[in-house]
MIPAGU-137805 format. One record per residue (C-alpha): residue number from 1; residue in three letters; chain; z, x, y. Coordinates in nm, 4 decimals, always signed. Last residue first. Layout:
<nodes>
[node NUM, 'ALA', 'A', [Z, X, Y]];
...
</nodes>
This chain:
<nodes>
[node 53, 'ASP', 'A', [+9.7547, +24.4049, +5.2733]];
[node 52, 'ALA', 'A', [+9.4293, +24.3819, +5.0583]];
[node 51, 'ILE', 'A', [+9.2483, +24.0335, +5.0564]];
[node 50, 'HIS', 'A', [+9.1543, +23.9247, +4.7045]];
[node 49, 'LEU', 'A', [+8.9433, +23.6661, +4.6732]];
[node 48, 'ARG', 'A', [+8.9130, +23.3577, +4.4694]];
[node 47, 'GLN', 'A', [+8.6128, +23.1614, +4.4670]];
[node 46, 'ILE', 'A', [+8.6111, +22.7346, +4.5213]];
[node 45, 'GLY', 'A', [+8.2714, +22.5778, +4.4197]];
[node 44, 'THR', 'A', [+8.0282, +22.2250, +4.4376]];
[node 43, 'SER', 'A', [+8.1421, +22.2200, +4.8199]];
[node 42, 'ARG', 'A', [+8.0217, +21.9155, +5.0087]];
[node 41, 'TYR', 'A', [+8.0049, +21.8828, +5.3882]];
[node 40, 'THR', 'A', [+7.9642, +21.5253, +5.5653]];
[node 39, 'MET', 'A', [+7.7848, +21.5182, +5.9449]];
[node 38, 'THR', 'A', [+7.7967, +21.2086, +6.0807]];
[node 37, 'PRO', 'A', [+7.6146, +21.0241, +6.4125]];
[node 36, 'TYR', 'A', [+7.3005, +21.1088, +6.3250]];
[node 35, 'LYS', 'A', [+7.0459, +20.9630, +6.5931]];
[node 34, 'GLU', 'A', [+7.3706, +20.9355, +6.8370]];
[node 33, 'VAL', 'A', [+7.4783, +21.3328, +6.7398]];
[node 32, 'GLU', 'A', [+7.1542, +21.4841, +6.7768]];
[node 31, 'PHE', 'A', [+7.2845, +21.7704, +6.6378]];
[node 30, 'PHE', 'A', [+7.1183, +22.0691, +6.7738]];
[node 29, 'ASP', 'A', [+6.8489, +22.0581, +7.0945]];
[node 28, 'ALA', 'A', [+6.8587, +21.7417, +7.0108]];
[node 27, 'ASN', 'A', [+7.1819, +21.6168, +7.2176]];
[node 26, 'ARG', 'A', [+7.5973, +21.6871, +7.0693]];
[node 25, 'LEU', 'A', [+7.5799, +22.0383, +7.1216]];
[node 24, 'HIS', 'A', [+7.4841, +22.0320, +7.4692]];
[node 23, 'GLU', 'A', [+7.7182, +21.8089, +7.6013]];
[node 22, 'ASP', 'A', [+7.9933, +21.9898, +7.3707]];
[node 21, 'ARG', 'A', [+7.8529, +22.3158, +7.5729]];
[node 20, 'GLN', 'A', [+7.8856, +22.0787, +7.9051]];
[node 19, 'ALA', 'A', [+8.2094, +21.9507, +7.8009]];
[node 18, 'SER', 'A', [+8.3644, +22.3406, +7.7261]];
[node 17, 'ALA', 'A', [+8.6989, +22.3424, +7.4756]];
[node 16, 'THR', 'A', [+8.4801, +22.3462, +7.2271]];
[node 15, 'ASP', 'A', [+8.5858, +21.9734, +7.0914]];
[node 14, 'ILE', 'A', [+8.2765, +21.8074, +6.8606]];
[node 13, 'SER', 'A', [+8.4226, +21.4480, +6.8414]];
[node 12, 'THR', 'A', [+8.0831, +21.2580, +6.8309]];
[node 11, 'MET', 'A', [+7.9436, +21.4558, +6.5490]];
[node 10, 'ASP', 'A', [+8.2664, +21.2625, +6.3524]];
[node 9, 'ILE', 'A', [+8.2508, +21.4173, +5.9849]];
[node 8, 'THR', 'A', [+8.2564, +21.3752, +5.6693]];
[node 7, 'ALA', 'A', [+8.3684, +21.5703, +5.3843]];
[node 6, 'THR', 'A', [+8.3397, +21.6297, +5.0382]];
[node 5, 'VAL', 'A', [+8.5244, +21.8645, +4.7915]];
[node 4, 'GLU', 'A', [+8.4555, +21.9931, +4.4717]];
[node 3, 'SER', 'A', [+8.6639, +22.2104, +4.2213]];
[node 2, 'LYS', 'A', [+8.6087, +22.3522, +3.8904]];
[node 1, 'MET', 'A', [+8.6606, +22.7641, +3.9492]];
</nodes>
């Protein structure tokens, strides 16, 4: 299907219910939030899947 979605994510909003893990994800080991405070997700299509009951 022809479809497109774009979302901008505030990386400072990371919340995994573990403050220590959240800080680790925000540092340079992962997302480097101080330098890159947002992430953009872009989808260029969707696909319909049939899941059996």
